VEXKOLNU-869106 format. One line per field, with one value per atom (N, C-alpha, C): residue in three letters; atom name; residue number from 1; x, y, z. Coordinates in pm, 1 decimal. Atoms other than C-alpha are relative to their C-alpha. Layout:
REM VEXKOLNU-869106
code <- c(ALA, ...)
site <- c(CA, ...)
pos <- c(NUM, ...)
x <- c(X, ...)
y <- c(Y, ...)
z <- c(Z, ...)
This chain:
REM VEXKOLNU-869106
code <- c(MET, MET, MET, THR, THR, THR, SER, SER, SER, GLU, GLU, GLU, GLU, GLU, GLU, LEU, LEU, LEU, ALA, ALA, ALA, GLU, GLU, GLU, LEU, LEU, LEU, VAL, VAL, VAL, ALA, ALA, ALA, GLY, GLY, GLY, ALA, ALA, ALA, ILE, ILE, ILE, ARG, ARG, ARG, GLU, GLU, GLU, THR, THR, THR, VAL, VAL, VAL, ALA, ALA, ALA, PRO, PRO, PRO, LEU, LEU, LEU, VAL, VAL, VAL, THR, THR, THR, ARG, ARG, ARG, ILE, ILE, ILE, ALA, ALA, ALA, VAL, VAL, VAL, LEU, LEU, LEU, GLU, GLU, GLU, THR, THR, THR, LYS, LYS, LYS, THR, THR, THR, ALA, ALA, ALA, ALA, ALA, ALA, VAL, VAL, VAL, GLU, GLU, GLU, ILE, ILE, ILE, LEU, LEU, LEU, PRO, PRO, PRO, ILE, ILE, ILE, LEU, LEU, LEU, ARG, ARG, ARG, GLU, GLU, GLU, ARG, ARG, ARG, LEU, LEU, LEU, ALA, ALA, ALA, VAL, VAL, VAL, VAL, VAL, VAL, GLU, GLU, GLU, ALA, ALA, ALA, ARG, ARG, ARG, GLU, GLU, GLU, PRO, PRO, PRO, ILE, ILE, ILE, PRO, PRO, PRO, GLY, GLY, GLY, PRO, PRO, PRO, PRO, PRO, PRO, GLY, GLY, GLY, PRO, PRO, PRO, PRO, PRO, PRO, GLY, GLY, GLY, ALA, ALA, ALA, ASP, ASP, ASP, GLY, GLY, GLY, THR, THR, THR, PRO, PRO, PRO, GLY, GLY, GLY, ALA, ALA, ALA, ASP, ASP, ASP, GLY, GLY, GLY, LEU, LEU, LEU, GLY, GLY, GLY, PHE, PHE, PHE, ASP, ASP, ASP, HIS, HIS, HIS, VAL, VAL, VAL, THR, THR, THR, VAL, VAL, VAL, LYS, LYS, LYS, HIS, HIS, HIS, ASP, ASP, ASP, GLY, GLY, GLY, ARG, ARG, ARG, ARG, ARG, ARG, THR, THR, THR, LEU, LEU, LEU, THR, THR, THR, PHE, PHE, PHE, ALA, ALA, ALA, CYS, CYS, CYS, HIS, HIS, HIS, SER, SER, SER, GLY, GLY, GLY, ASP, ASP, ASP, ARG, ARG, ARG, THR, THR, THR, ARG, ARG, ARG, GLU, GLU, GLU, ILE, ILE, ILE, GLY, GLY, GLY, ASP, ASP, ASP, PRO, PRO, PRO, VAL, VAL, VAL, VAL, VAL, VAL, LEU, LEU, LEU, PRO, PRO, PRO, ILE, ILE, ILE, PRO, PRO, PRO, VAL, VAL, VAL, PRO, PRO, PRO, GLU, GLU, GLU, GLY, GLY, GLY, ARG, ARG, ARG, TYR, TYR, TYR, ALA, ALA, ALA, ASP, ASP, ASP, GLY, GLY, GLY, ARG, ARG, ARG, THR, THR, THR, TYR, TYR, TYR, GLU, GLU, GLU, TYR, TYR, TYR, GLY, GLY, GLY, ASP, ASP, ASP, LEU, LEU, LEU, VAL, VAL, VAL, THR, THR, THR, HIS, HIS, HIS, ASP, ASP, ASP, ARG, ARG, ARG, SER, SER, SER, SER, SER, SER, TRP, TRP, TRP, LEU, LEU, LEU, CYS, CYS, CYS, THR, THR, THR, LYS, LYS, LYS, ALA, ALA, ALA, THR, THR, THR, SER, SER, SER, THR, THR, THR, THR, THR, THR, PRO, PRO, PRO, GLY, GLY, GLY, THR, THR, THR, GLN, GLN, GLN, ALA, ALA, ALA, GLY, GLY, GLY, ALA, ALA, ALA, GLY, GLY, GLY, TYR, TYR, TYR, TRP, TRP, TRP, LEU, LEU, LEU, GLN, GLN, GLN, LEU, LEU, LEU, ALA, ALA, ALA, ALA, ALA, ALA, ARG, ARG, ARG, GLY, GLY, GLY, GLU, GLU, GLU, ARG, ARG, ARG, GLY, GLY, GLY, ARG, ARG, ARG, ASP, ASP, ASP, ALA, ALA, ALA, ARG, ARG, ARG)
site <- c(N, CA, C, N, CA, C, N, CA, C, N, CA, C, N, CA, C, N, CA, C, N, CA, C, N, CA, C, N, CA, C, N, CA, C, N, CA, C, N, CA, C, N, CA, C, N, CA, C, N, CA, C, N, CA, C, N, CA, C, N, CA, C, N, CA, C, N, CA, C, N, CA, C, N, CA, C, N, CA, C, N, CA, C, N, CA, C, N, CA, C, N, CA, C, N, CA, C, N, CA, C, N, CA, C, N, CA, C, N, CA, C, N, CA, C, N, CA, C, N, CA, C, N, CA, C, N, CA, C, N, CA, C, N, CA, C, N, CA, C, N, CA, C, N, CA, C, N, CA, C, N, CA, C, N, CA, C, N, CA, C, N, CA, C, N, CA, C, N, CA, C, N, CA, C, N, CA, C, N, CA, C, N, CA, C, N, CA, C, N, CA, C, N, CA, C, N, CA, C, N, CA, C, N, CA, C, N, CA, C, N, CA, C, N, CA, C, N, CA, C, N, CA, C, N, CA, C, N, CA, C, N, CA, C, N, CA, C, N, CA, C, N, CA, C, N, CA, C, N, CA, C, N, CA, C, N, CA, C, N, CA, C, N, CA, C, N, CA, C, N, CA, C, N, CA, C, N, CA, C, N, CA, C, N, CA, C, N, CA, C, N, CA, C, N, CA, C, N, CA, C, N, CA, C, N, CA, C, N, CA, C, N, CA, C, N, CA, C, N, CA, C, N, CA, C, N, CA, C, N, CA, C, N, CA, C, N, CA, C, N, CA, C, N, CA, C, N, CA, C, N, CA, C, N, CA, C, N, CA, C, N, CA, C, N, CA, C, N, CA, C, N, CA, C, N, CA, C, N, CA, C, N, CA, C, N, CA, C, N, CA, C, N, CA, C, N, CA, C, N, CA, C, N, CA, C, N, CA, C, N, CA, C, N, CA, C, N, CA, C, N, CA, C, N, CA, C, N, CA, C, N, CA, C, N, CA, C, N, CA, C, N, CA, C, N, CA, C, N, CA, C, N, CA, C, N, CA, C, N, CA, C, N, CA, C, N, CA, C, N, CA, C, N, CA, C, N, CA, C, N, CA, C, N, CA, C, N, CA, C, N, CA, C, N, CA, C, N, CA, C, N, CA, C, N, CA, C, N, CA, C, N, CA, C, N, CA, C, N, CA, C, N, CA, C, N, CA, C, N, CA, C, N, CA, C, N, CA, C, N, CA, C, N, CA, C, N, CA, C, N, CA, C, N, CA, C, N, CA, C, N, CA, C, N, CA, C, N, CA, C, N, CA, C, N, CA, C, N, CA, C, N, CA, C)
pos <- c(1, 1, 1, 2, 2, 2, 3, 3, 3, 4, 4, 4, 5, 5, 5, 6, 6, 6, 7, 7, 7, 8, 8, 8, 9, 9, 9, 10, 10, 10, 11, 11, 11, 12, 12, 12, 13, 13, 13, 14, 14, 14, 15, 15, 15, 16, 16, 16, 17, 17, 17, 18, 18, 18, 19, 19, 19, 20, 20, 20, 21, 21, 21, 22, 22, 22, 23, 23, 23, 24, 24, 24, 25, 25, 25, 26, 26, 26, 27, 27, 27, 28, 28, 28, 29, 29, 29, 30, 30, 30, 31, 31, 31, 32, 32, 32, 33, 33, 33, 34, 34, 34, 35, 35, 35, 36, 36, 36, 37, 37, 37, 38, 38, 38, 39, 39, 39, 40, 40, 40, 41, 41, 41, 42, 42, 42, 43, 43, 43, 44, 44, 44, 45, 45, 45, 46, 46, 46, 47, 47, 47, 48, 48, 48, 49, 49, 49, 50, 50, 50, 51, 51, 51, 52, 52, 52, 53, 53, 53, 54, 54, 54, 55, 55, 55, 56, 56, 56, 57, 57, 57, 58, 58, 58, 59, 59, 59, 60, 60, 60, 61, 61, 61, 62, 62, 62, 63, 63, 63, 64, 64, 64, 65, 65, 65, 66, 66, 66, 67, 67, 67, 68, 68, 68, 69, 69, 69, 70, 70, 70, 71, 71, 71, 72, 72, 72, 73, 73, 73, 74, 74, 74, 75, 75, 75, 76, 76, 76, 77, 77, 77, 78, 78, 78, 79, 79, 79, 80, 80, 80, 81, 81, 81, 82, 82, 82, 83, 83, 83, 84, 84, 84, 85, 85, 85, 86, 86, 86, 87, 87, 87, 88, 88, 88, 89, 89, 89, 90, 90, 90, 91, 91, 91, 92, 92, 92, 93, 93, 93, 94, 94, 94, 95, 95, 95, 96, 96, 96, 97, 97, 97, 98, 98, 98, 99, 99, 99, 100, 100, 100, 101, 101, 101, 102, 102, 102, 103, 103, 103, 104, 104, 104, 105, 105, 105, 106, 106, 106, 107, 107, 107, 108, 108, 108, 109, 109, 109, 110, 110, 110, 111, 111, 111, 112, 112, 112, 113, 113, 113, 114, 114, 114, 115, 115, 115, 116, 116, 116, 117, 117, 117, 118, 118, 118, 119, 119, 119, 120, 120, 120, 121, 121, 121, 122, 122, 122, 123, 123, 123, 124, 124, 124, 125, 125, 125, 126, 126, 126, 127, 127, 127, 128, 128, 128, 129, 129, 129, 130, 130, 130, 131, 131, 131, 132, 132, 132, 133, 133, 133, 134, 134, 134, 135, 135, 135, 136, 136, 136, 137, 137, 137, 138, 138, 138, 139, 139, 139, 140, 140, 140, 141, 141, 141, 142, 142, 142, 143, 143, 143, 144, 144, 144, 145, 145, 145, 146, 146, 146, 147, 147, 147, 148, 148, 148, 149, 149, 149, 150, 150, 150, 151, 151, 151, 152, 152, 152, 153, 153, 153, 154, 154, 154, 155, 155, 155, 156, 156, 156, 157, 157, 157, 158, 158, 158, 159, 159, 159, 160, 160, 160, 161, 161, 161, 162, 162, 162, 163, 163, 163, 164, 164, 164, 165, 165, 165, 166, 166, 166, 167, 167, 167)
x <- c(89.5, 5.4, 124.5, -65.6, 100.8, -37.5, 3.3, 138.6, -139.3, 165.3, -127.8, -111.1, 121.4, -364.1, -18.2, 34.4, -335.9, 1.4, 88.4, -380.4, -167.1, 187.3, -733.7, -56.2, 72.0, -811.1, -5.6, -40.9, -693.9, -158.9, 93.4, -930.5, -135.5, 100.0, -1219.6, -61.1, 90.3, -1272.8, -6.6, 31.3, -1241.9, -108.8, 91.8, -1460.9, -164.9, 68.4, -1708.1, -53.1, 40.1, -1682.5, -60.1, 7.8, -1719.6, -167.0, 173.5, -2057.9, -110.3, 162.4, -2325.3, 31.8, -39.3, -2142.7, -32.8, 43.4, -2142.5, -139.5, 175.5, -2519.5, -67.6, 102.6, -2627.9, 62.3, -41.6, -2378.9, -132.1, 90.4, -2576.9, -121.9, 134.8, -2939.9, -12.3, 5.5, -2822.6, 44.7, -20.7, -2693.6, -103.3, 180.1, -3012.4, -140.1, 116.2, -3241.2, 54.1, -58.4, -2983.0, -67.1, 22.7, -3042.8, -141.9, 185.2, -3444.6, -28.0, 37.7, -3449.5, 40.8, -46.4, -3228.4, -98.1, 68.4, -3433.1, -128.6, 108.2, -3770.7, -65.8, 105.3, -3830.8, -11.1, 40.4, -3755.1, -38.5, 131.2, -4009.5, -158.0, 77.9, -4228.9, -57.5, 12.5, -4181.9, -91.8, 59.8, -4246.3, -86.7, 119.7, -4532.7, -93.8, 82.4, -4714.8, 4.5, 70.6, -4692.6, 0.5, 4.5, -4737.7, -177.5, 112.1, -5089.0, -42.8, 80.3, -5161.0, -22.9, 56.6, -5154.8, -140.5, 158.7, -5517.1, 30.5, -23.7, -5529.7, -23.2, -9.8, -5492.0, -146.7, 104.6, -5822.8, 44.1, -48.2, -5788.2, -92.2, 122.9, -5996.9, -92.5, 120.3, -6345.0, -22.5, 54.8, -6469.0, -137.5, 79.5, -6724.7, -154.4, 82.6, -7061.6, -86.6, 26.0, -7280.0, -139.2, 76.0, -7564.0, -197.7, 148.9, -7954.1, -79.9, 97.6, -8208.6, -99.4, 123.4, -8540.2, -60.8, 65.4, -8743.1, -155.0, 89.1, -8989.9, -194.1, 153.1, -9374.1, -20.7, 40.6, -9438.3, -109.5, 38.4, -9552.6, -120.3, 148.5, -9892.4, -21.7, 60.0, -9934.4, -135.7, 182.2, -10284.2, -49.0, 70.4, -10539.6, -85.3, 78.2, -10745.6, -53.9, -17.3, -10821.6, -209.0, 126.7, -11216.1, -41.4, 13.5, -11348.3, -152.6, 119.1, -11624.0, -78.4, 51.7, -11859.9, -124.1, 66.2, -12039.3, -137.5, 148.4, -12360.7, -30.4, -41.8, -12285.9, 108.9, -137.5, -11923.0, 122.8, -121.1, -11672.6, 53.8, -73.3, -11505.3, 141.3, -157.6, -11198.7, 10.7, -38.0, -11001.4, 62.5, -121.5, -10835.8, 6.6, -17.6, -10645.0, 9.3, -21.3, -10666.1, 46.5, -42.1, -10501.3, 19.3, 74.8, -10632.2, -29.0, 73.9, -10728.8, -2.1, -35.1, -10595.5, -51.2, 21.1, -10676.1, 81.4, -13.7, -10571.5, -12.6, 30.1, -10670.8, 111.3, -175.7, -10468.7, -65.9, -27.6, -10431.1, -130.9, 82.6, -10681.0, -149.9, 119.1, -11078.7, -15.9, 15.4, -11132.1, -138.3, 170.5, -11457.0, 25.4, 25.5, -11590.4, -81.3, 87.0, -11713.7, -126.1, 90.3, -12014.9, -161.6, 127.8, -12389.6, -68.2, 80.2, -12605.0, -162.2, 135.7, -12984.2, -34.8, 90.0, -13111.2, -128.6, 140.8, -13458.3, -38.3, 70.7, -13613.2, 92.9, -108.3, -13373.3, -59.2, 27.5, -13407.5, 59.6, -74.4, -13316.0, 60.3, -92.6, -13052.0, 126.9, -89.2, -12871.8, 114.2, -158.1, -12488.5, -36.1, 24.6, -12523.4, 173.0, -132.7, -12156.5, -11.9, 0.9, -12009.4, -73.4, 45.4, -12216.9, -158.7, 209.4, -12580.9, -98.6, 60.6, -12848.8, -129.5, 101.9, -13176.2, -92.8, 66.5, -13466.5, -78.1, 12.1, -13552.3, -120.0, 90.2, -13858.4, -32.3, 16.8, -13928.7, 74.4, -130.4, -13553.5, 83.7, -104.8, -13316.5, 166.2, -108.0, -12968.9, 123.1, -98.7, -12599.4, 91.4, -86.4, -12395.4, 214.5, -156.8, -12041.4, 104.2, -110.2, -11891.1, -78.4, 145.1, -12033.8, -38.0, 37.5, -12241.6, -179.4, 99.7, -12588.9, -90.3, 45.5, -12688.1, -132.7, 107.9, -13036.6, 50.9, -12.2, -12993.3, -72.6, 78.8, -13124.1, 36.1, -35.3, -13030.4, 172.1, -134.8, -12750.7, 105.4, -108.9, -12585.6, 37.6, -58.7, -12604.2, 44.5, -15.9, -12493.5, 145.7, -133.9, -12117.5, 8.1, 12.3, -12217.1, -110.6, 70.3, -12501.2, -17.3, 31.3, -12544.0, -96.0, 182.6, -12897.1, 31.4, -41.8, -12905.4, -156.3, 174.8, -13319.6, -61.3, 98.9, -13491.3, -186.7, 120.6, -13832.8, -62.2, 117.7, -14117.4, -113.0, 110.5, -14357.6, -138.8, 111.2, -14718.5, -82.3, 77.2, -14932.3, -123.2, 181.2, -15327.2, 9.6, 71.1, -15517.8, -43.5, 100.6, -15613.5, -132.4, 141.8, -15961.1, -38.4)
y <- c(-122.9, 51.1, 112.0, -93.1, 335.4, 96.3, -63.5, 619.8, 105.4, -75.1, 801.2, -80.7, 95.5, 494.6, -25.1, -8.0, 492.5, 130.0, -170.5, 868.9, -25.5, 35.9, 841.1, -90.5, 92.0, 534.7, 48.7, -57.9, 719.5, 123.5, -108.6, 1028.7, -37.8, 61.0, 807.2, -10.9, 18.5, 690.3, 145.1, -129.6, 1013.0, 70.6, -88.9, 1166.6, -102.7, 82.0, 826.0, 42.9, 5.2, 885.1, 154.9, -162.5, 1274.3, 32.3, -76.0, 1320.8, -41.7, -27.4, 1257.4, 114.5, -163.2, 1551.9, 123.4, -58.8, 1726.3, 73.4, -31.5, 1662.8, 66.2, 5.2, 1770.5, 157.1, -157.3, 2100.1, 80.0, -72.4, 2208.2, -28.8, -56.2, 2187.3, 68.1, -67.0, 2337.3, 126.8, -100.6, 2599.5, 96.1, -29.9, 2624.7, 75.8, -37.0, 2624.9, 148.1, -120.9, 2943.0, 109.2, -130.1, 3143.1, -18.1, -63.4, 3080.0, 38.4, -124.6, 3228.6, 101.2, -81.2, 3470.6, 108.5, -128.3, 3588.9, -5.4, -12.3, 3546.9, 70.4, -104.5, 3836.3, 106.3, -83.8, 3994.6, -5.9, 55.6, 3818.9, 30.2, -102.7, 3953.7, 67.0, -154.4, 4266.3, 3.0, -56.2, 4205.7, -33.7, 25.6, 4032.8, 65.8, -102.7, 4277.9, 119.4, -96.6, 4554.2, -62.1, 19.8, 4347.0, 0.4, 67.1, 4199.5, 182.8, -179.4, 4667.2, 35.5, -44.8, 4735.9, -72.8, 13.5, 4800.6, -115.2, 101.3, 4494.6, 49.5, -39.8, 4588.5, -138.5, 76.9, 4469.2, -51.9, 59.7, 4178.6, 108.1, -86.1, 4241.7, -91.8, 89.1, 4158.5, -82.6, 105.7, 3844.2, -13.8, 13.9, 3712.5, 51.8, 21.5, 3789.1, -108.0, 106.3, 3553.3, -20.8, 12.1, 3409.3, 42.0, -50.7, 3564.5, -118.6, 110.1, 3429.4, 9.5, -0.3, 3363.8, 130.4, -105.0, 3649.8, -2.0, 40.4, 3741.3, 41.9, -59.6, 3827.6, 183.0, -181.1, 4190.7, 33.2, -43.5, 4424.3, 22.1, -63.3, 4563.1, 169.9, -116.8, 4908.6, -9.1, 47.3, 4993.8, 110.8, -84.1, 5165.4, 85.3, -44.6, 5212.5, -58.8, 50.5, 5153.4, -22.1, -5.9, 5021.4, -28.0, 14.1, 4974.5, -52.2, 102.3, 4687.2, 27.2, -20.4, 4720.7, -102.9, 137.7, 4418.1, 33.0, -65.3, 4622.7, -2.6, -1.9, 4582.7, 97.7, -121.0, 4719.6, -52.8, 39.1, 4520.6, 153.0, -65.2, 4702.0, -70.9, 103.9, 4534.5, 94.0, -45.6, 4704.7, -57.5, 96.8, 4619.9, 91.5, -70.4, 4784.1, -135.0, 21.9, 4698.5, 49.6, -93.2, 4724.0, -116.6, 50.2, 4600.1, -161.0, 90.1, 4238.7, -49.2, 53.0, 4179.3, 85.2, -41.1, 4235.8, -41.6, 57.1, 4216.5, 93.8, -24.5, 4279.4, 68.6, -31.8, 4484.2, 73.8, -18.5, 4454.2, -111.6, 70.9, 4277.4, 67.0, -82.4, 4373.5, 85.0, -101.6, 4691.0, -11.7, 34.0, 4607.4, 117.9, -148.4, 4930.7, -50.7, 14.5, 4964.5, 105.5, -58.2, 5089.8, -101.3, 65.5, 4983.6, -69.7, -4.2, 4818.4, -35.2, 56.5, 4766.2, -114.2, 201.2, 4389.9, -28.2, 18.2, 4454.5, -93.8, 83.2, 4205.4, -137.1, 70.2, 3980.1, -160.8, 157.9, 3633.7, -134.0, 45.8, 3339.3, -118.0, 99.5, 3118.7, 13.0, -52.7, 3312.3, 55.5, -57.6, 3432.3, 174.0, -115.1, 3817.2, 40.9, -27.7, 3985.1, 133.4, -76.3, 4285.5, 139.5, -103.0, 4605.5, 1.4, 77.6, 4432.1, 124.3, -49.6, 4642.1, -113.5, 76.0, 4423.5, 55.9, -23.4, 4478.8, -119.5, 74.2, 4252.3, 2.5, 34.9, 4199.8, 178.9, -152.5, 4589.8, 90.8, -78.1, 4717.4, -1.3, -18.1, 4797.3, -55.0, 105.7, 4571.3, 27.8, 0.6, 4630.1, -100.9, 135.4, 4336.5, 25.1, -85.1, 4418.0, -154.7, 96.9, 4065.1, -102.8, 74.1, 3779.4, -113.3, 58.2, 3575.1, -75.5, 87.6, 3338.4, 31.9, -17.4, 3430.8, 103.4, -82.2, 3586.0, 176.7, -102.8, 3966.7, 22.7, 11.0, 4032.8, -130.3, 159.0, 3665.8, 27.0, 24.2, 3592.4, -65.5, 53.3, 3348.8, 153.3, -153.9, 3721.6, 95.4, -148.9, 3942.9, 27.2, -16.5, 3948.5, 46.0, -10.3, 4040.4, 105.8, -115.5, 4261.0, 121.8, -123.8, 4632.1, 39.0, -65.9, 4769.7, 140.1, -131.9, 5087.0, 76.3, -104.0, 5189.6, -154.9, 139.7, 4949.0, 64.5, 5.1, 4905.4, 89.4, -115.1, 5171.0, -91.9, 93.9, 5075.3, 1.7, 38.3, 4966.1, 168.7, -100.2, 5278.9, -7.4, 10.5, 5351.4, -4.6, 34.4, 5262.8, 141.3, -172.0, 5578.2, 7.2, -75.6, 5705.9, 94.3)
z <- c(52.8, -3.4, -9.4, 6.1, -93.1, 131.9, -62.9, 156.7, -82.0, 19.2, -64.0, -7.9, 26.0, -77.1, 161.6, -142.3, 322.4, 56.6, -70.1, 388.0, -98.2, 67.4, 118.8, 109.4, -82.8, 358.0, 135.1, -123.0, 659.6, -7.9, 18.1, 543.4, -28.6, 32.7, 445.4, 151.3, -163.5, 827.6, 70.7, -154.4, 986.7, -65.5, 77.0, 702.2, 46.3, -89.6, 836.2, 113.9, -142.2, 1179.6, -14.0, -22.1, 1162.7, -10.7, 37.1, 931.4, 94.6, -58.5, 1150.1, 109.3, -12.0, 1369.4, -127.8, 148.8, 1065.2, -29.5, 49.1, 995.7, 142.3, -77.6, 1345.7, 55.3, -79.4, 1391.9, -104.7, 100.6, 1014.6, 46.0, -51.2, 1184.0, 130.5, -106.4, 1510.6, -64.5, 68.9, 1271.4, -76.1, 78.7, 1080.1, 105.4, -100.2, 1442.3, 25.0, -43.6, 1554.6, -117.0, 107.4, 1224.7, -1.9, -21.6, 1265.7, 85.1, -110.2, 1608.8, -1.2, 14.6, 1498.2, -81.0, 98.3, 1190.7, 4.8, -37.9, 1353.6, 22.1, -25.7, 1517.2, -100.0, 121.9, 1174.1, -53.7, 118.4, 950.0, 105.8, -24.8, 1241.1, -23.9, 47.3, 1211.9, -114.0, 166.0, 829.2, 12.6, 5.6, 850.3, 61.2, -71.2, 1092.4, -134.6, 48.9, 880.2, -192.2, 118.7, 534.6, 56.3, -35.7, 752.4, 12.5, 26.4, 780.1, -91.8, 119.2, 461.7, -1.5, -0.7, 307.8, -129.6, 55.6, 60.4, -134.9, 131.3, -310.6, -43.8, 78.1, -509.1, -95.8, 141.7, -796.6, -34.9, 120.4, -1122.9, 71.6, -38.5, -1083.2, -60.4, 97.2, -1149.5, -87.1, 127.0, -1421.1, 86.6, 3.5, -1370.0, 67.2, -53.4, -1192.5, -39.1, 42.9, -1307.8, 57.5, -55.7, -1289.6, 74.3, -102.1, -1040.9, -27.4, 42.8, -1097.4, -27.7, -9.3, -1170.8, 110.4, -133.0, -847.5, -120.8, 22.0, -883.3, -52.4, 38.7, -1029.3, 129.1, -99.4, -772.8, -23.3, 30.4, -731.3, -17.5, -22.8, -804.2, 6.6, 47.2, -831.0, -63.7, 137.4, -1052.7, 132.1, -99.5, -767.3, 146.4, -88.5, -419.9, 47.8, -38.6, -295.2, 173.2, -121.3, 48.1, 19.1, 17.6, 70.4, 162.5, -60.1, 318.6, 39.1, -0.4, 502.2, 26.7, -13.3, 601.8, 143.4, -134.5, 952.2, 73.1, -53.0, 1138.5, -64.5, 35.3, 912.3, -167.5, 94.9, 643.7, -47.5, 51.5, 399.0, -131.1, 93.3, 193.7, -127.6, 141.0, -161.9, -92.7, 153.4, -457.3, -91.7, 115.2, -778.1, -140.9, 92.1, -1117.8, -61.9, 70.9, -1395.5, 30.8, -38.1, -1367.8, 162.0, -134.6, -1016.5, 68.4, -134.6, -657.1, 89.9, -180.0, -295.8, 74.5, -209.6, 17.8, 74.1, -75.9, 206.8, 170.0, -184.6, 603.6, 35.7, -86.7, 808.0, -32.4, 5.5, 762.6, 200.8, -70.8, 970.9, 88.7, -36.6, 1253.0, 106.2, -59.5, 1372.7, 135.8, -143.5, 1763.3, -13.9, 68.6, 1637.6, 104.0, -62.0, 1799.3, -155.7, 153.2, 1515.2, 96.6, -75.5, 1645.4, -71.0, 82.2, 1600.6, -4.1, 7.7, 1711.5, 153.8, -126.5, 2008.9, -19.1, -32.3, 2154.3, -56.8, 85.7, 1956.7, 70.7, -75.9, 2186.8, -85.4, 104.2, 2084.2, -60.8, 56.0, 1865.2, 48.0, -67.0, 1930.0, -47.4, 37.4, 1939.9, 49.2, -5.5, 1903.3, 47.9, -82.4, 2050.8, -59.9, 37.3, 2019.5, -67.3, 65.0, 1897.5, 137.7, -63.1, 2052.0, 9.1, -14.8, 2151.6, 55.7, -151.1, 2346.2, 30.9, -69.5, 2582.2, 125.4, -128.1, 2848.0, -0.6, -6.4, 2768.9, 16.0, -19.2, 2820.5, -117.3, 75.2, 2606.9, 65.8, -12.9, 2578.9, -101.4, 61.5, 2484.5, 20.4, -12.1, 2433.7, -44.1, -7.5, 2553.5, -9.6, 58.8, 2430.7, -42.4, 91.2, 2200.0, 115.5, -42.5, 2351.3, -43.3, 15.9, 2342.3, 162.4, -161.0, 2694.5, 26.9, 15.9, 2754.5, 81.3, -97.5, 2886.3, 74.0, -144.9, 3237.8, 99.3, -71.2, 3355.9, 76.2, -42.0, 3609.7, -86.2, 92.4, 3307.1, -83.5, 120.1, 3105.9, 63.7, -81.1, 3348.7, -11.6, 24.9, 3267.7, -176.4, 105.4, 2870.4, -49.3, 134.8, 2823.1, 121.9, -88.2, 2944.7, -20.6, 6.7, 3024.5, -41.3, 55.6, 2838.1, 69.0, -58.3, 2943.5, 60.6, -116.7, 3189.4, -42.1, 76.7, 3103.8, 154.2, -93.4, 3309.3, 83.5, -90.7, 3561.3, -125.7, 59.3, 3436.7, -9.6, -75.5, 3403.9, -39.8, -54.4, 3428.1, -206.9, 146.4, 3073.9, -34.0, 23.2, 2925.8, -27.7, 32.2, 2914.6, -33.6)
């Protein structure tokens, strides 16, 4: 073996022995560099995050949605009266009609004549019974002037005493 071959053999053995140490040193140097550069990177990132975003080009237009129902403008408004207390408002446009809101029930008295047994009376109905006048204060089928009808009827005029026959 020549001296050159011996030198190459010793150098190879040293390289093999030192190789793991060189790798570890390289890793440690990288970690140290990362630790040193980390604060600088944080500062730069904060500056970038604080900037206003630069808008990109607009995207393609989206697909149209399904068409909605036409709005109801109106040519005229009508008021329908049920003949008692209820008013119903409606808008008309061509051949289309739409009622507006709920019907309006007016708080007015409606004369109903003589009390009829078994009939249901509504708030505001005026009846005569037993020669007295009564106003219904809640929907009921009770008889005015009785114990059962006490919370439903208000006596407006009481019957008078029977007078003498005219002669």
